[in-house]
C-alpha positions as CSV (number, residue, x, y, z in Angstrom):
1,M,0.1,0.1,0.1
2,S,1.3,3.4,-0.9
3,A,2.0,6.0,1.8
4,V,-1.3,7.6,1.4
5,R,-4.3,6.0,3.0
6,Q,-6.3,3.6,0.8
7,I,-9.6,4.9,-0.6
8,G,-12.5,2.6,-1.2
9,V,-15.1,2.6,-4.1
10,L,-18.4,0.6,-3.6
11,G,-19.4,-0.5,-7.0
12,A,-17.7,-1.7,-10.2
13,G,-20.2,-0.3,-12.8
14,A,-19.0,2.1,-15.4
15,W,-19.0,5.1,-13.0
16,G,-17.3,3.4,-10.1
17,T,-14.7,2.0,-12.3
18,A,-14.0,5.4,-13.9
19,L,-13.7,7.0,-10.5
20,A,-11.3,4.3,-9.3
21,Q,-9.2,4.8,-12.4
22,M,-9.3,8.6,-11.8
23,L,-8.3,8.3,-8.1
24,A,-5.4,5.8,-9.2
25,S,-4.0,8.2,-11.6
26,D,-1.4,9.6,-9.1
27,G,-0.6,6.0,-8.0
28,R,-2.9,5.7,-4.9
29,D,-4.2,2.5,-3.8
30,V,-7.9,2.0,-4.6
31,L,-10.0,-0.8,-3.4
32,V,-13.2,-1.6,-5.5
33,W,-15.9,-3.7,-4.4
34,A,-17.9,-5.6,-7.2
35,F,-20.8,-7.9,-6.8
36,E,-19.8,-10.2,-9.5
37,T,-16.9,-12.6,-8.7
38,D,-15.8,-13.0,-12.2
39,L,-15.4,-9.3,-12.5
40,V,-13.3,-9.2,-9.3
41,S,-11.0,-11.8,-10.8
42,E,-10.8,-9.8,-14.1
43,I,-10.0,-6.5,-12.5
44,N,-7.2,-8.1,-10.2
45,T,-5.5,-10.2,-13.1
46,Q,-6.3,-8.3,-16.3
47,H,-6.6,-4.8,-15.0
48,T,-9.8,-4.5,-17.3
49,N,-13.6,-4.2,-17.0
50,S,-14.8,-5.8,-20.0
51,L,-18.3,-5.8,-18.8
52,Y,-18.9,-2.1,-18.0
53,L,-15.9,-0.1,-19.1
54,P,-14.2,-2.0,-21.9
55,S,-12.5,0.9,-23.1
56,A,-10.1,1.5,-20.1
57,R,-6.9,-0.2,-19.3
58,L,-6.9,0.1,-15.3
59,A,-4.2,1.0,-13.2
60,E,-2.4,-1.9,-11.1
61,S,-2.9,0.0,-8.1
62,I,-6.7,-0.8,-8.2
63,H,-7.7,-3.9,-6.4
64,A,-11.1,-5.4,-6.4
65,T,-13.0,-7.5,-4.0
66,S,-16.5,-9.1,-3.4
67,D,-16.1,-9.0,0.3
68,L,-17.5,-5.8,2.1
69,G,-15.8,-6.6,5.2
70,D,-12.5,-5.3,3.3
71,F,-13.8,-1.8,3.7
72,A,-14.1,-1.9,7.4
73,A,-10.8,-0.1,8.0
74,L,-11.2,2.7,5.4
75,D,-11.4,6.3,6.3
76,T,-13.0,7.4,3.0
77,V,-15.3,5.3,0.6
78,L,-17.1,6.5,-2.4
79,A,-20.7,4.8,-2.8
80,V,-21.3,4.1,-6.5
81,T,-23.9,1.5,-6.3
82,P,-27.3,2.0,-8.4
83,A,-29.3,4.3,-6.1
84,Q,-32.0,1.7,-5.7
85,H,-29.4,-0.7,-4.0
86,L,-27.5,1.9,-2.0
87,G,-29.3,1.2,1.3
88,T,-28.9,-2.5,1.1
89,V,-25.2,-2.3,0.4
90,L,-24.3,0.2,2.9
91,S,-26.1,-1.8,5.7
92,S,-24.2,-4.8,4.7
93,M,-20.9,-3.0,5.0
94,P,-19.2,-3.6,8.4
95,A,-18.0,-0.5,10.6
96,T,-18.2,3.0,9.3
97,P,-16.0,5.2,7.3
98,R,-15.2,8.5,8.5
99,D,-16.3,10.0,5.1
100,L,-19.0,8.5,3.0
101,V,-19.1,10.2,-0.5
102,L,-22.4,9.3,-2.4
103,C,-21.9,9.2,-6.1
104,S,-25.1,7.6,-7.0
105,K,-28.0,9.8,-8.6
106,G,-31.6,9.0,-8.0
107,I,-34.4,8.9,-5.4
108,E,-35.3,5.7,-3.6
109,A,-38.3,4.3,-5.2
110,N,-40.0,2.5,-2.4
111,S,-39.4,5.4,0.0
112,G,-39.1,8.8,-1.8
113,R,-35.8,9.4,0.1
114,L,-32.8,11.2,-1.3
115,M,-29.5,9.2,-1.2
116,N,-28.2,11.1,1.8
117,E,-31.2,10.2,3.9
118,V,-30.9,6.6,2.8
119,A,-27.0,6.6,3.8
120,T,-27.5,8.3,7.1
121,E,-30.1,5.7,8.0
122,A,-27.7,2.9,7.1
123,K,-24.6,4.2,8.3
124,P,-25.4,6.9,10.9
125,G,-21.9,7.6,12.2
126,S,-20.6,8.7,8.7
127,A,-20.1,12.2,7.4
128,I,-21.9,12.4,4.3
129,A,-21.0,14.2,1.0
130,I,-22.3,14.2,-2.2
131,L,-20.2,14.1,-5.7
132,S,-22.2,15.1,-8.6
133,G,-21.7,16.8,-12.0
134,P,-21.2,16.4,-15.9
135,T,-19.3,13.3,-15.9
136,F,-19.4,10.6,-18.7
137,A,-17.5,7.6,-17.2
138,H,-15.4,6.9,-20.3
139,E,-14.2,10.5,-20.5
140,V,-13.3,10.5,-16.7
141,A,-11.6,7.0,-17.1
142,A,-9.5,8.4,-20.0
143,G,-8.2,11.3,-18.0
144,L,-10.2,14.0,-19.9
145,P,-10.9,17.1,-17.9
146,T,-14.2,17.7,-15.9
147,A,-15.3,19.7,-12.9
148,V,-17.9,18.5,-10.1
149,T,-19.7,19.7,-7.3
150,L,-18.7,18.2,-3.9
151,A,-21.2,19.1,-1.4
152,C,-20.3,18.4,2.1
153,S,-22.7,17.9,5.0
154,G,-19.9,18.5,7.4
155,S,-19.1,21.9,6.1
156,E,-15.9,23.1,5.2
157,E,-14.0,21.0,7.6
158,Q,-15.0,18.0,5.5
159,W,-14.2,19.6,2.4
160,E,-10.6,20.3,3.6
161,R,-10.4,16.7,4.3
162,L,-11.9,15.2,1.0
163,A,-11.0,17.6,-1.6
164,P,-7.1,16.8,-1.6
165,Q,-8.2,13.1,-1.7
166,I,-10.4,13.6,-4.8
167,A,-8.9,16.3,-6.7
168,R,-6.6,15.5,-9.8
169,P,-5.3,17.5,-12.5
170,A,-8.2,16.8,-14.8
171,F,-10.8,16.1,-12.1
172,R,-11.8,19.5,-10.3
173,P,-14.2,19.5,-7.4
174,Y,-16.0,22.7,-6.3
175,Y,-17.3,23.1,-2.7
176,S,-20.9,23.3,-1.8
177,D,-22.7,22.8,1.5
178,D,-26.1,22.3,-0.3
179,V,-26.4,18.4,-0.1
180,V,-30.0,18.5,-1.1
181,G,-29.5,20.8,-4.0
182,A,-26.5,18.5,-5.2
183,E,-28.7,15.5,-5.1
184,I,-31.8,17.0,-6.8
185,G,-29.9,18.1,-9.7
186,G,-28.4,14.7,-10.2
187,A,-31.7,12.8,-9.6
188,V,-34.1,15.2,-11.9
189,K,-31.6,15.4,-14.8
190,N,-31.8,12.0,-15.4
191,V,-35.5,11.9,-15.9
192,L,-35.2,14.8,-18.1
193,A,-32.4,13.2,-20.1
194,I,-34.9,10.5,-21.1
195,A,-37.3,13.3,-22.3
196,C,-34.5,14.7,-24.5
197,G,-33.6,11.2,-25.9
198,V,-37.4,10.8,-26.9
199,V,-37.2,14.0,-28.9
200,D,-34.1,12.7,-30.7
201,G,-35.7,9.3,-31.5
202,L,-38.7,11.1,-32.9
203,K,-36.3,13.4,-34.9
204,L,-38.1,16.5,-33.7
205,G,-34.9,18.7,-34.0
206,Q,-32.4,20.7,-32.1
207,N,-34.8,23.5,-31.4
208,A,-37.3,21.2,-29.6
209,R,-34.3,19.6,-27.4
210,A,-33.1,23.0,-26.4
211,A,-36.6,24.2,-25.3
212,L,-37.2,21.0,-23.5
213,I,-33.7,21.4,-21.7
214,A,-34.8,25.0,-20.6
215,R,-38.3,23.9,-19.4
216,G,-37.0,20.9,-17.9
217,Y,-34.6,23.0,-15.8
218,A,-37.5,25.1,-14.7
219,E,-39.0,22.1,-13.4
220,M,-35.8,21.2,-11.6
221,V,-35.7,24.5,-9.8
222,R,-39.4,24.4,-8.8
223,F,-38.7,20.7,-7.2
224,G,-35.6,22.1,-5.5
225,D,-37.4,25.0,-4.0
226,A,-40.1,22.9,-2.6
227,L,-37.3,20.6,-1.0
228,G,-35.1,23.2,0.3
229,A,-32.5,23.4,-2.4
230,E,-30.5,26.5,-3.3
231,R,-31.1,27.9,-6.8
232,E,-27.4,28.8,-7.3
233,T,-26.4,25.1,-6.6
234,L,-29.0,24.1,-9.5
235,A,-27.4,26.5,-11.8
236,G,-24.2,25.0,-11.2
237,L,-22.2,21.8,-12.2
238,C,-24.5,19.4,-10.6
239,G,-27.6,20.9,-11.8
240,L,-27.5,22.6,-15.2
241,G,-24.0,21.5,-16.0
242,D,-25.2,17.9,-15.7
243,L,-28.4,18.5,-17.4
244,V,-26.9,20.0,-20.4
245,L,-24.5,17.0,-21.0
246,T,-26.8,14.1,-20.3
247,C,-29.4,15.7,-22.4
248,S,-27.1,16.0,-25.6
249,S,-25.5,12.4,-26.1
250,T,-26.2,8.9,-26.5
251,S,-23.2,8.3,-24.1
252,S,-25.9,9.1,-21.4
253,R,-27.8,5.8,-20.5
254,N,-31.0,7.8,-19.9
255,F,-30.7,9.6,-23.2
256,S,-30.2,6.3,-24.9
257,L,-33.2,5.1,-23.2
258,G,-35.3,7.8,-24.3
259,K,-34.1,7.7,-27.7
260,A,-35.1,3.9,-27.9
261,L,-38.8,5.0,-26.7
262,G,-38.9,7.7,-29.3
263,E,-38.0,5.3,-32.0
264,G,-41.1,3.1,-31.0
265,Q,-39.3,0.3,-29.0
266,D,-41.3,-1.3,-25.8
267,P,-40.4,0.2,-22.6
268,A,-40.9,-3.0,-20.7
269,A,-38.6,-4.9,-23.1
270,L,-36.0,-2.1,-23.0
271,M,-35.7,-2.2,-19.1
272,V,-35.4,-6.1,-19.2
273,D,-32.6,-6.1,-22.0
274,R,-30.5,-3.2,-20.4
275,K,-27.0,-4.3,-18.8
276,T,-26.5,-0.9,-17.1
277,V,-28.9,1.1,-15.0
278,A,-30.7,4.0,-16.4
279,E,-31.7,5.7,-13.2
280,G,-34.2,8.0,-14.8
281,A,-36.7,5.2,-15.1
282,H,-36.8,4.3,-11.4
283,T,-36.8,8.0,-10.4
284,A,-39.6,9.1,-12.8
285,P,-42.6,7.7,-10.8
286,V,-41.5,8.7,-7.3
287,L,-40.4,12.2,-8.6
288,I,-43.9,12.8,-10.0
289,E,-45.5,11.5,-6.7
290,L,-43.1,13.8,-4.6
291,A,-44.0,16.6,-6.9
292,A,-47.8,15.9,-6.5
293,R,-47.3,15.9,-2.7
294,H,-45.7,19.5,-2.8
295,G,-48.0,20.9,-5.2
296,I,-45.2,21.3,-8.1
297,S,-46.0,21.2,-11.9
298,M,-43.6,19.0,-13.7
299,P,-45.4,18.1,-17.1
300,I,-42.0,16.8,-18.6
301,A,-41.3,14.4,-15.8
302,T,-44.9,13.3,-15.9
303,A,-44.8,12.8,-19.5
304,V,-41.6,10.5,-19.2
305,D,-43.4,8.7,-16.5
306,R,-46.4,8.1,-18.9
307,L,-44.1,6.9,-21.7
308,L,-42.3,4.6,-19.5
309,K,-45.7,3.1,-18.6
310,G,-46.4,2.5,-22.3
311,A,-48.3,5.5,-23.5
312,P,-48.2,6.2,-27.2
313,T,-45.1,8.5,-27.8
314,R,-46.6,10.9,-30.3
315,E,-49.8,11.2,-27.9
316,V,-47.7,12.1,-24.9
317,V,-45.7,14.9,-27.0
318,S,-48.8,16.3,-28.4
319,A,-50.3,16.7,-24.8
320,L,-47.1,18.5,-23.8
321,L,-47.3,20.8,-27.0
322,S,-51.0,21.7,-26.2
323,R,-50.4,22.8,-22.6
324,P,-52.0,26.1,-21.9
325,L,-49.9,29.1,-23.0
326,T,-48.1,30.7,-19.9
327,A,-45.4,33.1,-18.6
328,E,-41.8,31.8,-18.7
329,T,-41.0,31.5,-14.8
330,P,-39.2,28.9,-13.2
331,A,-41.4,29.0,-10.1
């Protein structure tokens, strides 16, 4: 092990593997937990992840395990499991890391809780932080530059602990104390990316996609206002920045899902066939339920939920376009 303390990454999907590769870029030892034992062996012997991130040749200082007990002694752990499994995985991990950085984007479907609430219940002794922003996994793994929000529940003291551990020349974190805002940006943008994919699949044009991004951002702000997020946070990397990225490329799993829906593919079949998780599909139903509970209008998110439940695509789009004319305000 290097002189610098080992850091842990829970989850060896594309994003978890990319984060491990980024953290190991300065020679640091990184411990990655993977559910699949075959994948653990591949990472340790071949230094590849052909299942989730085949483009990357992984650093030899990345070590994989399928035993959550190996994380017991680590001070800092990045949790990158799918949002719907975060609570189960954290509850199964013995002991409590000093800093638990949540990198999963979503809302727990069966409870309506944000990830920081899930993690606080599962690991009450941890200091929770949120890492979120415009980050395609393959670009981060390749060392291409990006910037992210690192929202710390422990305020500036936690930031001063975590930032040097996470920052790299091509990976630049910016401080925030708005944990809720950082989470809402990452969760809502996944649903909006599905909508933008539908626009692309239907070949409705660039104008339509730009308008949808702008009006989707207004929905994000309204939802954030209701849950106590700061608008400045949502205007930053973890909100608007991430929204623009994931609404503009098939490198986004959520955008790709929406594009397939727009091309007429069956939503149920798409969800069964997908190897990787499009979190927006899980988030959409609970998002509109929470919006209704708070009296928030979210027509785009509602349209995505209808599409995922099998409503005809052009019928849903027509309903959006025929909504009453109104003022352009975010709230």
